N, CA and C atoms of all chains as a GROMACS GRO file, in nm:
protein
  651
    1MET      N    1   7.488  16.628   7.515
    1MET     CA    2   7.493  16.509   7.641
    1MET      C    3   7.514  16.589   7.760
    2THR      N    4   7.432  16.558   7.864
    2THR     CA    5   7.425  16.606   7.991
    2THR      C    6   7.538  16.542   8.059
    3PRO      N    7   7.586  16.579   8.196
    3PRO     CA    8   7.677  16.494   8.271
    3PRO      C    9   7.616  16.396   8.361
    4PHE      N   10   7.482  16.403   8.331
    4PHE     CA   11   7.402  16.321   8.421
    4PHE      C   12   7.372  16.192   8.370
    5HIS      N   13   7.365  16.147   8.247
    5HIS     CA   14   7.371  16.036   8.182
    5HIS      C   15   7.233  15.961   8.219
    6GLY      N   16   7.130  16.029   8.237
    6GLY     CA   17   7.022  15.968   8.290
    6GLY      C   18   7.009  15.925   8.444
    7THR      N   19   7.099  15.964   8.517
    7THR     CA   20   7.129  15.937   8.656
    7THR      C   21   7.044  16.022   8.746
    8ASP      N   22   6.960  15.978   8.849
    8ASP     CA   23   6.897  16.070   8.923
    8ASP      C   24   6.980  16.163   8.967
    9PRO      N   25   6.935  16.302   8.945
    9PRO     CA   26   7.023  16.411   9.009
    9PRO      C   27   7.059  16.394   9.139
   10LYS      N   28   6.974  16.352   9.238
   10LYS     CA   29   6.996  16.322   9.381
   10LYS      C   30   7.114  16.226   9.393
   11LYS      N   31   7.113  16.092   9.323
   11LYS     CA   32   7.216  16.026   9.352
   11LYS      C   33   7.333  16.067   9.282
   12PHE      N   34   7.323  16.151   9.163
   12PHE     CA   35   7.464  16.206   9.110
   12PHE      C   36   7.518  16.294   9.202
   13ILE      N   37   7.457  16.394   9.283
   13ILE     CA   38   7.515  16.490   9.363
   13ILE      C   39   7.560  16.434   9.495
   14ALA      N   40   7.485  16.334   9.538
   14ALA     CA   41   7.522  16.271   9.662
   14ALA      C   42   7.666  16.180   9.659
   15ASP      N   43   7.646  16.087   9.508
   15ASP     CA   44   7.788  16.034   9.477
   15ASP      C   45   7.896  16.106   9.466
   16PHE      N   46   7.889  16.246   9.405
   16PHE     CA   47   7.975  16.308   9.359
   16PHE      C   48   8.064  16.365   9.492
   17HIS      N   49   7.997  16.416   9.594
   17HIS     CA   50   8.049  16.469   9.722
   17HIS      C   51   8.101  16.340   9.790
   18THR      N   52   8.014  16.216   9.791
   18THR     CA   53   8.070  16.117   9.871
   18THR      C   54   8.208  16.044   9.832
   19SER      N   55   8.217  16.033   9.717
   19SER     CA   56   8.324  15.968   9.640
   19SER      C   57   8.451  16.071   9.657
   20PHE      N   58   8.438  16.208   9.619
   20PHE     CA   59   8.536  16.297   9.622
   20PHE      C   60   8.623  16.289   9.754
   21HIS      N   61   8.534  16.298   9.865
   21HIS     CA   62   8.577  16.312  10.002
   21HIS      C   63   8.636  16.193  10.051
   22ASP      N   64   8.581  16.072  10.010
   22ASP     CA   65   8.621  15.945  10.029
   22ASP      C   66   8.770  15.926   9.989
   23GLU      N   67   8.776  15.963   9.876
   23GLU     CA   68   8.920  15.946   9.800
   23GLU      C   69   9.027  16.036   9.859
   24LEU      N   70   8.976  16.164   9.918
   24LEU     CA   71   9.077  16.250   9.992
   24LEU      C   72   9.120  16.177  10.119
   25VAL      N   73   8.998  16.112  10.195
   25VAL     CA   74   9.022  16.078  10.342
   25VAL      C   75   9.087  15.951  10.336
   26ASP      N   76   9.055  15.869  10.247
   26ASP     CA   77   9.096  15.728  10.261
   26ASP      C   78   9.226  15.694  10.184
   27GLY      N   79   9.259  15.772  10.092
   27GLY     CA   80   9.372  15.727  10.019
   27GLY      C   81   9.495  15.791  10.016
   28ASP      N   82   9.597  15.762   9.966
   28ASP     CA   83   9.725  15.837   9.996
   28ASP      C   84   9.765  15.900   9.839
   29GLU      N   85   9.670  15.903   9.747
   29GLU     CA   86   9.714  15.955   9.626
   29GLU      C   87   9.736  16.093   9.630
   30ASP      N   88   9.812  16.161   9.558
   30ASP     CA   89   9.823  16.301   9.548
   30ASP      C   90   9.713  16.382   9.535
   31THR      N   91   9.697  16.484   9.618
   31THR     CA   92   9.556  16.546   9.634
   31THR      C   93   9.544  16.631   9.510
   32GLY      N   94   9.623  16.681   9.455
   32GLY     CA   95   9.603  16.737   9.315
   32GLY      C   96   9.534  16.669   9.224
   33VAL      N   97   9.570  16.543   9.197
   33VAL     CA   98   9.530  16.432   9.111
   33VAL      C   99   9.389  16.427   9.150
   34ILE      N  100   9.342  16.417   9.251
   34ILE     CA  101   9.220  16.374   9.325
   34ILE      C  102   9.122  16.497   9.281
   35VAL      N  103   9.183  16.626   9.327
   35VAL     CA  104   9.100  16.745   9.285
   35VAL      C  105   9.062  16.735   9.136
   36ASP      N  106   9.159  16.719   9.063
   36ASP     CA  107   9.162  16.742   8.910
   36ASP      C  108   9.052  16.618   8.838
   37ARG      N  109   9.048  16.515   8.916
   37ARG     CA  110   8.974  16.413   8.869
   37ARG      C  111   8.793  16.469   8.890
   38TYR      N  112   8.784  16.542   8.972
   38TYR     CA  113   8.633  16.584   9.006
   38TYR      C  114   8.618  16.750   8.977
   39HIS      N  115   8.708  16.799   8.960
   39HIS     CA  116   8.680  16.952   8.902
   39HIS      C  117   8.775  16.998   8.781
   40THR      N  118   8.724  17.086   8.704
   40THR     CA  119   8.802  17.135   8.584
   40THR      C  120   8.912  17.225   8.645
   41PRO      N  121   9.030  17.238   8.561
   41PRO     CA  122   9.133  17.329   8.620
   41PRO      C  123   9.082  17.469   8.655
   42ASP      N  124   8.971  17.532   8.596
   42ASP     CA  125   8.948  17.644   8.622
   42ASP      C  126   8.823  17.655   8.714
   43ILE      N  127   8.819  17.553   8.794
   43ILE     CA  128   8.693  17.561   8.898
   43ILE      C  129   8.682  17.667   8.981
   44VAL      N  130   8.556  17.731   8.984
   44VAL     CA  131   8.549  17.803   9.090
   44VAL      C  132   8.421  17.786   9.191
   45GLN      N  133   8.448  17.768   9.297
   45GLN     CA  134   8.349  17.748   9.385
   45GLN      C  135   8.317  17.862   9.483
   46ILE      N  136   8.195  17.896   9.511
   46ILE     CA  137   8.196  18.026   9.621
   46ILE      C  138   8.097  17.958   9.713
   47ALA      N  139   8.133  17.921   9.830
   47ALA     CA  140   8.060  17.878   9.951
   47ALA      C  141   8.050  17.978  10.054
   48ASP      N  142   7.932  18.022  10.088
   48ASP     CA  143   7.899  18.112  10.190
   48ASP      C  144   7.971  18.250  10.147
   49GLY      N  145   7.984  18.285  10.053
   49GLY     CA  146   8.051  18.376  10.006
   49GLY      C  147   8.204  18.384   9.995
   50HIS      N  148   8.281  18.281  10.022
   50HIS     CA  149   8.411  18.246  10.022
   50HIS      C  150   8.445  18.182   9.878
   51ARG      N  151   8.543  18.249   9.801
   51ARG     CA  152   8.581  18.193   9.680
   51ARG      C  153   8.705  18.100   9.685
   52MET      N  154   8.660  17.973   9.601
   52MET     CA  155   8.772  17.884   9.608
   52MET      C  156   8.808  17.853   9.470
   53ASP      N  157   8.940  17.819   9.450
   53ASP     CA  158   8.991  17.801   9.335
   53ASP      C  159   9.042  17.660   9.328
   54ARG      N  160   9.115  17.626   9.233
   54ARG     CA  161   9.195  17.484   9.235
   54ARG      C  162   9.271  17.488   9.359
   55GLU      N  163   9.365  17.596   9.382
   55GLU     CA  164   9.477  17.586   9.468
   55GLU      C  165   9.433  17.593   9.601
   56LYS      N  166   9.302  17.656   9.610
   56LYS     CA  167   9.232  17.656   9.777
   56LYS      C  168   9.191  17.499   9.798
   57LEU      N  169   9.126  17.460   9.681
   57LEU     CA  170   9.071  17.325   9.716
   57LEU      C  171   9.193  17.224   9.759
   58ILE      N  172   9.302  17.212   9.683
   58ILE     CA  173   9.425  17.130   9.713
   58ILE      C  174   9.461  17.174   9.843
   59ALA      N  175   9.469  17.310   9.882
   59ALA     CA  176   9.535  17.328  10.023
   59ALA      C  177   9.447  17.280  10.137
   60HIS      N  178   9.298  17.264  10.085
   60HIS     CA  179   9.197  17.236  10.202
   60HIS      C  180   9.202  17.083  10.237
   61ALA      N  181   9.270  17.019  10.119
   61ALA     CA  182   9.287  16.860  10.132
   61ALA      C  183   9.376  16.846  10.258
   62ARG      N  184   9.454  16.924  10.291
   62ARG     CA  185   9.542  16.860  10.398
   62ARG      C  186   9.478  16.851  10.529
   63PRO      N  187   9.381  16.969  10.592
   63PRO     CA  188   9.299  16.946  10.704
   63PRO      C  189   9.208  16.831  10.688
   64VAL      N  190   9.157  16.810  10.580
   64VAL     CA  191   9.067  16.702  10.553
   64VAL      C  192   9.133  16.557  10.564
   65ARG      N  193   9.262  16.562  10.534
   65ARG     CA  194   9.334  16.430  10.561
   65ARG      C  195   9.363  16.418  10.690
   66LYS      N  196   9.407  16.528  10.741
   66LYS     CA  197   9.442  16.511  10.892
   66LYS      C  198   9.336  16.484  10.977
   67ASN      N  199   9.221  16.555  10.967
   67ASN     CA  200   9.109  16.547  11.063
   67ASN      C  201   9.019  16.414  11.019
   68ARG      N  202   9.020  16.387  10.923
   68ARG     CA  203   8.948  16.255  10.862
   68ARG      C  204   8.807  16.301  10.910
   69PRO      N  205   8.740  16.386  10.846
   69PRO     CA  206   8.597  16.403  10.912
   69PRO      C  207   8.489  16.288  10.839
   70SER      N  208   8.393  16.254  10.920
   70SER     CA  209   8.292  16.165  10.866
   70SER      C  210   8.176  16.224  10.847
   71GLY      N  211   8.100  16.163  10.783
   71GLY     CA  212   7.944  16.244  10.766
   71GLY      C  213   7.855  16.175  10.672
   72VAL      N  214   7.752  16.214  10.660
   72VAL     CA  215   7.634  16.171  10.576
   72VAL      C  216   7.561  16.281  10.492
   73TRP      N  217   7.587  16.272  10.354
   73TRP     CA  218   7.491  16.379  10.280
   73TRP      C  219   7.371  16.315  10.254
   74GLU      N  220   7.275  16.392  10.301
   74GLU     CA  221   7.136  16.348  10.294
   74GLU      C  222   7.083  16.456  10.173
   75VAL      N  223   7.057  16.413  10.059
   75VAL     CA  224   7.014  16.496   9.956
   75VAL      C  225   6.840  16.499   9.939
   76HIS      N  226   6.784  16.594   9.989
   76HIS     CA  227   6.643  16.585   9.963
   76HIS      C  228   6.571  16.606   9.853
   77GLU      N  229   6.642  16.685   9.770
   77GLU     CA  230   6.595  16.717   9.651
   77GLU      C  231   6.675  16.754   9.552
   78ALA      N  232   6.688  16.727   9.426
   78ALA     CA  233   6.770  16.782   9.322
   78ALA      C  234   6.719  16.785   9.186
   79VAL      N  235   6.742  16.891   9.120
   79VAL     CA  236   6.691  16.910   8.983
   79VAL      C  237   6.797  16.924   8.882
   80ALA      N  238   6.826  16.883   8.765
   80ALA     CA  239   6.896  16.901   8.664
   80ALA      C  240   6.855  16.960   8.539
   81ASN      N  241   6.917  17.042   8.478
   81ASN     CA  242   6.871  17.094   8.340
   81ASN      C  243   7.016  17.126   8.251
   82GLY      N  244   7.015  17.078   8.155
   82GLY     CA  245   7.149  17.057   8.073
   82GLY      C  246   7.264  17.012   8.150
   83ASP      N  247   7.351  17.115   8.175
   83ASP     CA  248   7.485  17.061   8.254
   83ASP      C  249   7.476  17.120   8.389
   84ARG      N  250   7.358  17.178   8.438
   84ARG     CA  251   7.349  17.242   8.557
   84ARG      C  252   7.269  17.147   8.664
   85ILE      N  253   7.284  17.185   8.808
   85ILE     CA  254   7.200  17.097   8.887
   85ILE      C  255   7.190  17.183   9.014
   86ALA      N  256   7.076  17.170   9.071
   86ALA     CA  257   7.050  17.245   9.193
   86ALA      C  258   7.004  17.136   9.306
   87ALA      N  259   7.056  17.143   9.405
   87ALA     CA  260   7.012  17.051   9.517
   87ALA      C  261   6.999  17.112   9.661
   88ARG      N  262   6.900  17.044   9.718
   88ARG     CA  263   6.903  17.083   9.873
   88ARG      C  264   6.942  16.965   9.939
   89SER      N  265   7.027  16.985  10.029
   89SER     CA  266   7.077  16.877  10.122
   89SER      C  267   7.100  16.915  10.267
   90THR      N  268   7.128  16.804  10.341
   90THR     CA  269   7.176  16.825  10.487
   90THR      C  270   7.278  16.733  10.495
   91LEU      N  271   7.396  16.815  10.548
   91LEU     CA  272   7.514  16.736  10.562
   91LEU      C  273   7.530  16.714  10.720
   92HIS      N  274   7.541  16.603  10.754
   92HIS     CA  275   7.583  16.574  10.891
   92HIS      C  276   7.722  16.521  10.909
   93VAL      N  277   7.793  16.602  10.994
   93VAL     CA  278   7.937  16.588  10.986
   93VAL      C  279   7.984  16.572  11.150
   94THR      N  280   8.082  16.480  11.157
   94THR     CA  281   8.146  16.482  11.273
   94THR      C  282   8.305  16.514  11.246
   95ASN      N  283   8.359  16.622  11.311
   95ASN     CA  284   8.479  16.653  11.265
   95ASN      C  285   8.548  16.691  11.403
   96ARG      N  286   8.673  16.636  11.439
   96ARG     CA  287   8.751  16.687  11.546
   96ARG      C  288   8.658  16.662  11.675
   97ASN      N  289   8.584  16.546  11.678
   97ASN     CA  290   8.462  16.534  11.803
   97ASN      C  291   8.367  16.629  11.805
   98ARG      N  292   8.352  16.699  11.696
   98ARG     CA  293   8.229  16.811  11.714
   98ARG      C  294   8.139  16.769  11.584
   99LYS      N  295   8.022  16.764  11.638
   99LYS     CA  296   7.912  16.713  11.552
   99LYS      C  297   7.855  16.845  11.482
  100LEU      N  298   7.837  16.851  11.359
  100LEU     CA  299   7.782  16.964  11.302
  100LEU      C  300   7.678  16.929  11.184
  101THR      N  301   7.542  16.991  11.186
  101THR     CA  302   7.464  16.976  11.082
  101THR      C  303   7.436  17.076  11.004
  102LEU      N  304   7.474  17.080  10.864
  102LEU     CA  305   7.420  17.185  10.787
  102LEU      C  306   7.339  17.166  10.672
  103GLU      N  307   7.240  17.256  10.677
  103GLU     CA  308   7.182  17.257  10.557
  103GLU      C  309   7.260  17.308  10.418
  104VAL      N  310   7.256  17.266  10.314
  104VAL     CA  311   7.332  17.310  10.220
  104VAL      C  312   7.253  17.329  10.081
  105TYR      N  313   7.253  17.449  10.038
  105TYR     CA  314   7.182  17.472   9.919
  105TYR      C  315   7.270  17.515   9.803
  106PHE      N  316   7.281  17.429   9.699
  106PHE     CA  317   7.386  17.418   9.592
  106PHE      C  318   7.331  17.442   9.451
  107PHE      N  319   7.393  17.496   9.371
  107PHE     CA  320   7.374  17.525   9.234
  107PHE      C  321   7.545  17.503   9.170
  108GLY      N  322   7.526  17.398   9.073
  108GLY     CA  323   7.642  17.377   9.002
  108GLY      C  324   7.643  17.344   8.860
  109GLN      N  325   7.752  17.355   8.803
  109GLN     CA  326   7.780  17.329   8.654
  109GLN      C  327   7.871  17.213   8.638
  110PHE      N  328   7.845  17.114   8.536
  110PHE     CA  329   7.935  16.991   8.540
  110PHE      C  330   7.973  16.997   8.403
  111THR      N  331   8.084  16.915   8.385
  111THR     CA  332   8.112  16.902   8.248
  111THR      C  333   8.058  16.749   8.192
  112PRO      N  334   8.055  16.709   8.058
  112PRO     CA  335   7.982  16.608   8.027
  112PRO      C  336   8.044  16.471   8.103
  113ASP      N  337   8.171  16.466   8.143
  113ASP     CA  338   8.251  16.379   8.213
  113ASP      C  339   8.227  16.358   8.348
  114GLY      N  340   8.145  16.466   8.419
  114GLY     CA  341   8.121  16.476   8.548
  114GLY      C  342   8.183  16.556   8.660
  115ARG      N  343   8.287  16.628   8.576
  115ARG     CA  344   8.362  16.733   8.689
  115ARG      C  345   8.291  16.827   8.714
  116MET      N  346   8.312  16.897   8.819
  116MET     CA  347   8.255  17.037   8.850
  116MET      C  348   8.332  17.140   8.794
  117ARG      N  349   8.256  17.249   8.735
  117ARG     CA  350   8.331  17.354   8.655
  117ARG      C  351   8.297  17.465   8.739
  118ARG      N  352   8.182  17.485   8.823
  118ARG     CA  353   8.121  17.604   8.901
  118ARG      C  354   8.048  17.534   8.996
  119GLY      N  355   8.056  17.601   9.109
  119GLY     CA  356   7.955  17.584   9.219
  119GLY      C  357   7.944  17.666   9.321
  120HIS      N  358   7.808  17.707   9.340
  120HIS     CA  359   7.762  17.819   9.450
  120HIS      C  360   7.693  17.727   9.548
  121SER      N  361   7.722  17.769   9.654
  121SER     CA  362   7.652  17.702   9.784
  121SER      C  363   7.642  17.802   9.894
  122LEU      N  364   7.503  17.781   9.945
  122LEU     CA  365   7.501  17.851  10.107
  122LEU      C  366   7.456  17.761  10.189
  123THR      N  367   7.506  17.789  10.333
  123THR     CA  368   7.495  17.680  10.399
  123THR      C  369   7.420  17.748  10.538
  124ARG      N  370   7.344  17.665  10.610
  124ARG     CA  371   7.316  17.724  10.745
  124ARG      C  372   7.318  17.619  10.847
  125THR      N  373   7.397  17.650  10.946
  125THR     CA  374   7.413  17.547  11.060
  125THR      C  375   7.291  17.527  11.134
  126VAL      N  376   7.248  17.395  11.160
  126VAL     CA  377   7.138  17.376  11.226
  126VAL      C  378   7.182  17.348  11.368
  127PRO      N  379   7.100  17.406  11.452
  127PRO     CA  380   7.138  17.396  11.603
  127PRO      C  381   7.110  17.240  11.625
  128LEU      N  382   7.203  17.193  11.717
  128LEU     CA  383   7.217  17.055  11.746
  128LEU      C  384   7.068  16.994  11.801
  129ASP      N  385   7.001  17.071  11.902
  129ASP     CA  386   6.872  17.018  11.941
  129ASP      C  387   6.772  17.040  11.837
  130ALA      N  388   6.792  17.116  11.729
  130ALA     CA  389   6.704  17.106  11.628
  130ALA      C  390   6.711  17.012  11.511
  131ALA      N  391   6.817  16.915  11.510
  131ALA     CA  392   6.834  16.843  11.413
  131ALA      C  393   6.770  16.713  11.430
  132PRO      N  394   6.688  16.662  11.318
  132PRO     CA  395   6.620  16.551  11.336
  132PRO      C  396   6.682  16.432  11.341
  133GLU      N  397   6.629  16.323  11.383
  133GLU     CA  398   6.678  16.192  11.398
  133GLU      C  399   6.723  16.139  11.262
  134GLN      N  400   6.834  16.075  11.252
  134GLN     CA  401   6.868  16.047  11.102
  134GLN      C  402   6.804  15.883  11.081
  135ALA      N  403   6.757  15.881  10.970
  135ALA     CA  404   6.698  15.760  10.938
  135ALA      C  405   6.764  15.667  10.807
  136PRO      N  406   6.826  15.603  10.856
  136PRO     CA  407   6.919  15.509  10.733
  136PRO      C  408   6.826  15.449  10.647
  137GLY      N  409   6.873  15.458  10.508
  137GLY     CA  410   6.820  15.394  10.414
  137GLY      C  411   6.736  15.501  10.324
  138THR      N  412   6.729  15.636  10.377
  138THR     CA  413   6.676  15.711  10.302
  138THR      C  414   6.728  15.747  10.170
  139PRO      N  415   6.645  15.751  10.065
  139PRO     CA  416   6.693  15.774   9.927
  139PRO      C  417   6.781  15.892   9.913
  140GLY      N  418   6.896  15.877   9.852
  140GLY     CA  419   6.989  16.012   9.843
  140GLY      C  420   7.084  16.018   9.956
  141ARG      N  421   7.077  15.937  10.074
  141ARG     CA  422   7.169  15.940  10.169
  141ARG      C  423   7.297  15.851  10.116
  142GLN      N  424   7.404  15.909  10.164
  142GLN     CA  425   7.550  15.843  10.141
  142GLN      C  426   7.616  15.878  10.245
  143GLU      N  427   7.672  15.755  10.295
  143GLU     CA  428   7.780  15.769  10.385
  143GLU      C  429   7.890  15.843  10.332
  144ALA      N  430   7.957  15.962  10.402
  144ALA     CA  431   8.078  16.028  10.327
  144ALA      C  432   8.150  16.083  10.417
  145SER      N  433   8.265  16.125  10.373
  145SER     CA  434   8.352  16.220  10.441
  145SER      C  435   8.301  16.337  10.392
  146ALA      N  436   8.329  16.440  10.500
  146ALA     CA  437   8.290  16.571  10.439
  146ALA      C  438   8.411  16.670  10.449
  147MET      N  439  10.074  19.500  12.467
  147MET     CA  440  10.018  19.417  12.368
  147MET      C  441  10.086  19.402  12.236
  148THR      N  442  10.083  19.270  12.201
  148THR     CA  443  10.136  19.259  12.063
  148THR      C  444  10.049  19.190  11.976
  149GLU      N  445  10.057  19.249  11.837
  149GLU     CA  446   9.978  19.209  11.729
  149GLU      C  447  10.045  19.122  11.605
  150SER      N  448  10.032  19.021  11.570
  150SER     CA  449  10.107  18.950  11.478
  150SER      C  450  10.005  18.857  11.389
  151THR      N  451  10.049  18.884  11.261
  151THR     CA  452   9.964  18.809  11.160
  151THR      C  453  10.053  18.703  11.091
  152TYR      N  454   9.952  18.594  11.059
  152TYR     CA  455  10.038  18.485  11.018
  152TYR      C  456   9.945  18.426  10.902
  153ALA      N  457  10.012  18.377  10.786
  153ALA     CA  458   9.956  18.332  10.676
  153ALA      C  459   9.931  18.158  10.701
  154VAL      N  460   9.807  18.138  10.687
  154VAL     CA  461   9.759  17.988  10.711
  154VAL      C  462   9.708  17.955  10.587
  155SER      N  463   9.720  17.838  10.534
  155SER     CA  464   9.672  17.774  10.429
  155SER      C  465   9.578  17.667  10.456
  156GLY      N  466   9.479  17.654  10.364
  156GLY     CA  467   9.363  17.532  10.368
  156GLY      C  468   9.238  17.578  10.422
  157MET      N  469   9.229  17.712  10.461
  157MET     CA  470   9.106  17.748  10.523
  157MET      C  471   9.005  17.799  10.399
  158ILE      N  472   8.896  17.755  10.409
  158ILE     CA  473   8.801  17.761  10.314
  158ILE      C  474   8.670  17.840  10.358
  159CYS      N  475   8.632  17.801  10.478
  159CYS     CA  476   8.502  17.843  10.530
  159CYS      C  477   8.505  17.902  10.681
  160GLY      N  478   8.391  17.923  10.728
  160GLY     CA  479   8.404  17.961  10.870
  160GLY      C  480   8.395  17.842  10.967
  161HIS      N  481   8.379  17.737  10.914
  161HIS     CA  482   8.400  17.620  11.015
  161HIS      C  483   8.550  17.597  11.035
  162CYS      N  484   8.650  17.614  10.907
  162CYS     CA  485   8.790  17.610  10.909
  162CYS      C  486   8.826  17.699  11.025
  163ALA      N  487   8.772  17.816  11.022
  163ALA     CA  488   8.808  17.929  11.105
  163ALA      C  489   8.792  17.914  11.246
  164ASP      N  490   8.682  17.832  11.268
  164ASP     CA  491   8.648  17.793  11.400
  164ASP      C  492   8.747  17.694  11.450
  165PHE      N  493   8.803  17.597  11.371
  165PHE     CA  494   8.867  17.485  11.414
  165PHE      C  495   9.021  17.551  11.458
  166VAL      N  496   9.071  17.657  11.362
  166VAL     CA  497   9.178  17.706  11.394
  166VAL      C  498   9.194  17.789  11.504
  167THR      N  499   9.074  17.852  11.530
  167THR     CA  500   9.055  17.949  11.644
  167THR      C  501   9.058  17.868  11.774
  168GLU      N  502   8.995  17.756  11.763
  168GLU     CA  503   8.970  17.658  11.890
  168GLU      C  504   9.111  17.636  11.938
  169GLU      N  505   9.196  17.607  11.851
  169GLU     CA  506   9.345  17.563  11.904
  169GLU      C  507   9.419  17.678  11.954
  170LEU      N  508   9.416  17.781  11.863
  170LEU     CA  509   9.505  17.919  11.905
  170LEU      C  510   9.455  17.958  12.023
  171GLN      N  511   9.329  17.958  12.059
  171GLN     CA  512   9.304  18.043  12.185
  171GLN      C  513   9.353  17.953  12.323
  172ARG      N  514   9.397  17.839  12.310
  172ARG     CA  515   9.488  17.750  12.417
  172ARG      C  516   9.610  17.833  12.438
  173LEU      N  517   9.671  17.897  12.338
  173LEU     CA  518   9.798  17.960  12.379
  173LEU      C  519   9.796  18.075  12.482
  174ASP      N  520   9.899  18.037  12.545
  174ASP     CA  521   9.898  18.129  12.684
  174ASP      C  522   9.931  18.283  12.622
  175GLY      N  523   9.855  18.381  12.688
  175GLY     CA  524   9.884  18.499  12.678
  175GLY      C  525   9.779  18.563  12.535
  176VAL      N  526   9.732  18.480  12.465
  176VAL     CA  527   9.653  18.523  12.341
  176VAL      C  528   9.515  18.588  12.384
  177THR      N  529   9.481  18.733  12.363
  177THR     CA  530   9.376  18.782  12.415
  177THR      C  531   9.281  18.809  12.310
  178ALA      N  532   9.302  18.789  12.174
  178ALA     CA  533   9.213  18.822  12.065
  178ALA      C  534   9.262  18.741  11.941
  179ILE      N  535   9.161  18.714  11.867
  179ILE     CA  536   9.207  18.611  11.747
  179ILE      C  537   9.106  18.665  11.628
  180SER      N  538   9.174  18.675  11.528
  180SER     CA  539   9.099  18.730  11.393
  180SER      C  540   9.149  18.672  11.295
  181VAL      N  541   9.033  18.584  11.212
  181VAL     CA  542   9.065  18.496  11.110
  181VAL      C  543   9.000  18.562  10.967
  182ASP      N  544   9.109  18.570  10.883
  182ASP     CA  545   9.041  18.614  10.752
  182ASP      C  546   9.046  18.503  10.651
  183VAL      N  547   8.941  18.426  10.628
  183VAL     CA  548   8.942  18.308  10.519
  183VAL      C  549   8.990  18.318  10.412
  184ASP      N  550   8.919  18.450  10.335
  184ASP     CA  551   8.953  18.468  10.197
  184ASP      C  552   9.094  18.483  10.187
  185ASN      N  553   9.161  18.569  10.271
  185ASN     CA  554   9.311  18.616  10.263
  185ASN      C  555   9.383  18.520  10.330
  186GLY      N  556   9.363  18.417  10.394
  186GLY     CA  557   9.425  18.328  10.457
  186GLY      C  558   9.516  18.368  10.553
  187THR      N  559   9.471  18.458  10.635
  187THR     CA  560   9.545  18.517  10.741
  187THR      C  561   9.490  18.495  10.870
  188VAL      N  562   9.567  18.484  10.982
  188VAL     CA  563   9.533  18.481  11.108
  188VAL      C  564   9.592  18.593  11.205
  189THR      N  565   9.506  18.694  11.264
  189THR     CA  566   9.586  18.803  11.341
  189THR      C  567   9.571  18.759  11.500
  190LEU      N  568   9.665  18.762  11.560
  190LEU     CA  569   9.669  18.727  11.713
  190LEU      C  570   9.707  18.842  11.784
  191THR      N  571   9.628  18.872  11.882
  191THR     CA  572   9.663  18.983  11.975
  191THR      C  573   9.706  18.913  12.104
  192SER      N  574   9.812  18.949  12.164
  192SER     CA  575   9.856  18.877  12.281
  192SER      C  576   9.941  18.972  12.360
  193GLU      N  577   9.940  18.926  12.507
  193GLU     CA  578  10.007  19.017  12.616
  193GLU      C  579  10.153  19.018  12.586
  194ASN      N  580  10.225  18.918  12.533
  194ASN     CA  581  10.360  18.907  12.506
  194ASN      C  582  10.395  18.859  12.360
  195GLU      N  583  10.510  18.881  12.324
  195GLU     CA  584  10.531  18.818  12.178
  195GLU      C  585  10.522  18.682  12.197
  196LEU      N  586  10.464  18.622  12.064
  196LEU     CA  587  10.433  18.472  12.087
  196LEU      C  588  10.579  18.407  12.013
  197ASP      N  589  10.598  18.291  12.057
  197ASP     CA  590  10.660  18.191  11.995
  197ASP      C  591  10.631  18.136  11.844
  198ILE      N  592  10.677  18.141  11.744
  198ILE     CA  593  10.609  18.115  11.623
  198ILE      C  594  10.591  17.978  11.623
  199ALA      N  595  10.712  17.903  11.681
  199ALA     CA  596  10.690  17.752  11.684
  199ALA      C  597  10.564  17.708  11.755
  200HIS      N  598  10.514  17.782  11.872
  200HIS     CA  599  10.404  17.734  11.941
  200HIS      C  600  10.273  17.783  11.834
  201VAL      N  601  10.292  17.882  11.775
  201VAL     CA  602  10.168  17.933  11.697
  201VAL      C  603  10.146  17.828  11.578
  202ARG      N  604  10.267  17.778  11.518
  202ARG     CA  605  10.261  17.688  11.412
  202ARG      C  606  10.211  17.563  11.466
  203ALA      N  607  10.247  17.522  11.563
  203ALA     CA  608  10.203  17.380  11.638
  203ALA      C  609  10.054  17.389  11.662
  204ALA      N  610   9.982  17.514  11.716
  204ALA     CA  611   9.857  17.513  11.737
  204ALA      C  612   9.762  17.489  11.597
  205VAL      N  613   9.818  17.559  11.496
  205VAL     CA  614   9.759  17.572  11.374
  205VAL      C  615   9.776  17.426  11.317
  206ASP      N  616   9.881  17.360  11.324
  206ASP     CA  617   9.902  17.212  11.263
  206ASP      C  618   9.798  17.130  11.347
  207GLU      N  619   9.801  17.143  11.480
  207GLU     CA  620   9.694  17.028  11.544
  207GLU      C  621   9.558  17.062  11.480
  208ALA      N  622   9.523  17.186  11.438
  208ALA     CA  623   9.397  17.211  11.387
  208ALA      C  624   9.383  17.145  11.250
  209GLY      N  625   9.499  17.101  11.182
  209GLY     CA  626   9.506  17.045  11.046
  209GLY      C  627   9.559  17.127  10.959
  210TYR      N  628   9.577  17.251  10.979
  210TYR     CA  629   9.609  17.369  10.892
  210TYR      C  630   9.755  17.381  10.869
  211GLU      N  631   9.812  17.464  10.788
  211GLU     CA  632   9.956  17.474  10.782
  211GLU      C  633   9.985  17.632  10.784
  212LEU      N  634  10.071  17.676  10.863
  212LEU     CA  635  10.114  17.789  10.896
  212LEU      C  636  10.246  17.816  10.787
  213THR      N  637  10.222  17.917  10.687
  213THR     CA  638  10.311  17.913  10.591
  213THR      C  639  10.416  18.035  10.588
  214ALA      N  640  10.363  18.150  10.676
  214ALA     CA  641  10.464  18.241  10.697
  214ALA      C  642  10.393  18.354  10.804
  215ALA      N  643  10.485  18.398  10.858
  215ALA     CA  644  10.468  18.525  10.957
  215ALA      C  645  10.467  18.651  10.898
  216ARG      N  646  10.363  18.739  10.921
  216ARG     CA  647  10.344  18.869  10.832
  216ARG      C  648  10.326  18.970  10.950
  217ASP      N  649  10.437  19.021  10.990
  217ASP     CA  650  10.411  19.138  11.112
  217ASP      C  651  10.381  19.259  11.059
   0.00000   0.00000   0.00000
């Protein structure tokens, strides 16, 4: 059984990021519980060469809750194979009154119940004057906190 | 010149480093800032010894937590 249960991989990955960050930002539930709902205990994420484990994900929840970033995940394409998914996205973030646009190239592995077990991503900051206009309603777009 | 290293939790990427740097560079007397995301440390070079309370407040303002001073 795949983690995706027939769901469009674009929607799966957009929903994953969106709901995880929304729960961190909007709720007051213990951040460890939220992290564990979305990740396995042995989660390893490597983002731009920086390694994150469960402890670091929980520690990062503090600035996320304080700064309450908002953003939009725009998933351009995603493919799934078994328990793995690859996605190319653009993340539009506003954090501490600063707007950021990031291209995100992601490879991940998920459990059958949808938790992330492993994630690798590379990002590229898009210069502000090069960022395209946002078009609401594009498939795979999700309002999210980042 | 004085150099002090502090442990800061919650940083996971270069953007985290930018946010912490942005607040620390407002401190009087700071001449250089070096952030090591993977080790969770920030090293400040300053003209005079810094008050850790001011450093902690700047880190907190960025949303992160100063957990220890490591001279």
